[in-house]
N, C-alpha and C positions, 0 to 999 in steps of 0.2 A: 329669561327676559325680566327686567325689573317691572313689576306690575303697574306702578304709577307713571312710568315713563311713556311719553307720547312721542312718536316719530314725527318730525317736522316735515310737512309736505306742501307748503309752508303755512304756518298759522297767520293769516292776514285778516285785516278788517276789510270786508267787501265794500267796494265803493258803489253806492246806489244813486248818488246824486248826479244830476246833469247841470252843467253850468255853461253860461255864455261868455266867451272870451273874444274881445275885439270883433264882436258881431258874428262870431262863428260858434256853432254848437260844438262843445267839446265835453267828453266824458272824463270825470276825475279818475285818477289812477289809484290802484290798490295802494294802501298805506301799510307798510310793514310795521310790526311792533318792535319796540326797542328791546334788545337782548341785554341781560345783565347777569352778574354772578350772584347766586343766592346759595350760600353754603358750598356744597360740592357739586352744584348743578348750574347749568345755564337755564334761565327763565325768561319768558317774554313778559310784556307789561300787563298781561292778563293773569300772571302768576302761574302759568303752566310751564312745566319742565319740558325742555326741548333737547333733542339729540340731532346733531348734524351729520349727514352722510353726503359728501360732495366730492368735488374734483378740483385739481389744479389745472390752470391753463398756462400756455407760454406767456412770457413777458409781453404785455400789450404792445410795447414798442416794436418788438419783433413781428408780432402778428400783423400790425399795421403795415410794416414794410413789405410783408409777404402778400398783402391784399386780403388777409383773412380776419381782420378786425371787424366783424360783422355781428349783427344781432342773431343771424342764423347759427353762428358758432355757439352762442349762449343758449339758443333754443334747443340745439341738439344735446347739449349738456343737460338741460332741464328734461328733455325727453328720455334721457338715460336714467332719470330718477334723482339727479342731484338737486339738493336744496341750498347748497352753498358753493361759491366759486372763490378760489384763492388766486389773487393777482400778484405774481412775483415781480417786483420792481427792482431790476438790477441797478446798482449805483452808476455803472458806465452808461446805461441807457437813459437814466434820469439826467445825467450831465449832457449826453449827446443831444437828446431831444430838447432839453431846456425845460425848466420848471413849469412855465405857463403852458407850453404845448403838451407836456405830459399830463398835466392836470385836466386838459381837455379830453384826453383818452379816458381817464378815470371817471370824469363826469359822464361820458357816454356809457361806460360800464354801469354806473349807478342807474341811468335811465333805463337801459335794457333789463337790468336786474329787477327794477321796480315793476316793469311791465310784465315780467315773467314770474314774479313771486320768488325771487332768489335773494339770498344774502351774500355779502362779499367780505373777504378778508384782504386787507392791504398788507403785503409782506415786504419788508426791506431785505431783498434777497442777496445777502452777502454770505460768503463762507470764509471764515478766518478768525483772527484774533484781534479784536478792537484794542486790546491793551498794548500789544507789540506792534500793531500796524502791518502784520503779515497775513496775506490772503492767498487763497488757492490759485487764482489766476487773475488777470487784469480786469476781467468783467466784474469781479467782486471787490476790487480795490476801493476802499473808502477810508474815512477817518471818523473818530468819535465826534469831532466838530461837525462834519457833514451829516452824520447820522442824526445828531441832535437837531440840526437845521431842517433835515427832511421831515422829522416828526413834528417840528414846530409848524412847518408849512402845511403838512397833511392835516393835522388836528385843527388848525385854524380854518382850513378850507372846508372840511367835512363835519365840523362841529354841528351836532343836532341832526345828522343824517342817519336814520336808523338802518338804511340799507347796508351801510358800512358797519357790520356787526362787530368787527374785531380789527385791532391793529397788532401785527406781529412784529415785535421790535427788531429782531435780528434772526435771520433764517437758521444758520448753522454755526454755532461757536465751535472752533476747532482749537483745542488747547493741548499744548505739549508738542514734542518733536520739532518739526520744521517751523511750526507756527509760534513756538515759545510758550512759556508758562503764564498762567493767570489764575489767581485764587478765586474761589467762589465768592469770597467777601468782596473782592474788587469787581467781579462781574455783577453781583447783586447791586452794588453801589451805582454802577453805570446804568443798569436797568431802572433803578429807582429814580435816578436823575432824569432819564428819558420820560418816565411816567409823569414826573412833576412838570416837565415841559409840556407834555400833552394835556395834562389836567388844567393847566393855566388857560387853555383854549377850549377843551372838550371834557366836561366832567363825567360823561356817561359811557362812552364806548369801551367795550371790554378790551383789555390789553393782554397779549400773549407773551410769555417769557419761555425761552428755550433753555434746555440743559446743555451740558458739555457733551463731547464726543459726537460731533456732528448732530447736535440736538437730540441725542438719544438718552443720555444719563441724567436722571433727575434725583439721584440719591441725596445731594446736599439739601434738597427741599425738606427732608425729614427733620433736620435739626435747625435749619436757617432759612425759612421761607421768605419770599419777597414781602416787605413790610409796607404794602399798599393795598387798597381795596379794589374790587372789581377786576381782579387779576386771575387768569387761568394759565395752565402750564402746557408746554408742547413737548412731544417726543416724536422722533422719526425712526420707528423700529423696523427697518428693512430686514429681509430674511437672514442675511449673513452677519448681522450685528451680533447674533448669538447662535451657537450651534443648538440643534434639537437635543432634547425637548425644550421648547421655548417658555412654556407658561410660567414656571416657577421663576425663571430668570427675568421675564418681563415684569412679573409682580414685584420682584426685588429692585429692579432698575428704575421703573417708572410707574407701574400699575398701582402701587401703594398710595400714590399721590391722590388718586381718585377717591380715596376714603375720606378726604378732607376738602379737596379743591377740585374744580372742573379740570379735566384733561381733554385736549384735542390733539389727535395725531394729524398734523397738517401735511405730512407726506407718508404714505404707505404705498407699496406696490411691489410687483415682481416681474421678472422677465425670464424667458427660457434661454438655454445656452446658445441657440442658433439665431436668436432675434437681434436685429440691428441695435447697436449701442449697449448691449448687455455688459455689465461691469459689476465689480464688487462695490456695494454689498447687496445687489438686487437679484442675484440668481435665486430663483425659486419657482414655485408653482402653486396650484390651488390648495395644496397641503398647508402651506403658510397662510394663504388667504382665508381659508376656513378657520384655522386656529386663531388668527388675529381677530376676525370678525366676531367669533364666539366669545373671545376674551373681552372684547370691548362691549358687547351686548350685555354680558353678565355684570359689568361694572359701570355701565352708563357712560362710556367714553365715546366721544365723537371722533370722526375720522374723515380725511380727504385723500382721495387717490391721486397718485402722481404717475403719468402726466397725460392729460387729455390733449394729446398731440400725436403726430406721426413721426416726429424726429427726436424730441426730447425724451430720452430713455429713463425708466421703462415706459415705452409708448403704449397707448391704449387703443389706438386705431391705425389702420393703414388705408391708403387710397381715400375713397369717398366715405369716410367715417365707418369703414369696415372694422369691427372690433378685433383686437388681438385676443389671445387667451386671457390675459389679465383684464383687458377691456370688457370682454364678455362676462367674466366673473363678477367684477364690481358692478357692472350694469345690472346683472341679474339680482344682486343683493340689494341695490338701491331701489329697484322696481318692485321688489317683493314687500318692502316695508311700507 
């Protein structure tokens, strides 16, 4: 454990004041501190280093359609020990619901998160190649133009909102094979242009950039990092991305980045062979979980488990929030910190 690292449970400025609004007595809400990049760490506005251990939820649009878009869902995640929730916004859901209506969902998430002391990540949840316009399936179909417009809209709407700690520019870049090729130089340029669009509206929110190979491989960062400030890097190191032993390979593929820049694993998780929806590359068990948690703790790397849901695999619970094996594992880790 890094001695100076404090686990975020979350550091908030307690609200002590009472105010009158429209003749009604109301208590002011907790105000979260702005998160920023300082060297290789995330820091709050008090100058304290923070690590995030949180969860992914299902696309808010899908949850709302299922009648599960509730504060209780967020409360359960917080009760499991999460200090951050990632909101995956699928391009097709963004279009289907419409910009204004989708923003209302995100506004509700901000309200609940503020009340519960949680931070949020907004993730443009596409899988594919923005350069060639080829994507894993229709739910991920988008264009560079739409992606840029999404971030222009989001950054304008949430500028100055510290609950939204991070914008994740693109979920999983898939380069090569059926998706076509894209150089790191071209991908870097696209990301820097997105960042410039965001910064024209929002100068402060941390921006997350993913590597290649379904957001696993960050090796190009060693020689050619993103040339913008307040940026952190993303990897999704599921169990079968590499064969055991993992540690040296993780270090070479993405762990080295944490020596100079903040790293957050916005998706980690495992599923047992008999569990619903199990697929490559998520086959694994607590052996993977313990190895990855220890690896991250030693290097000050934040992480978010996938997925706090009963259908999106690898699932974390069944029925009435009854944890699966991986759900029980990550819940125990978050609660012990």
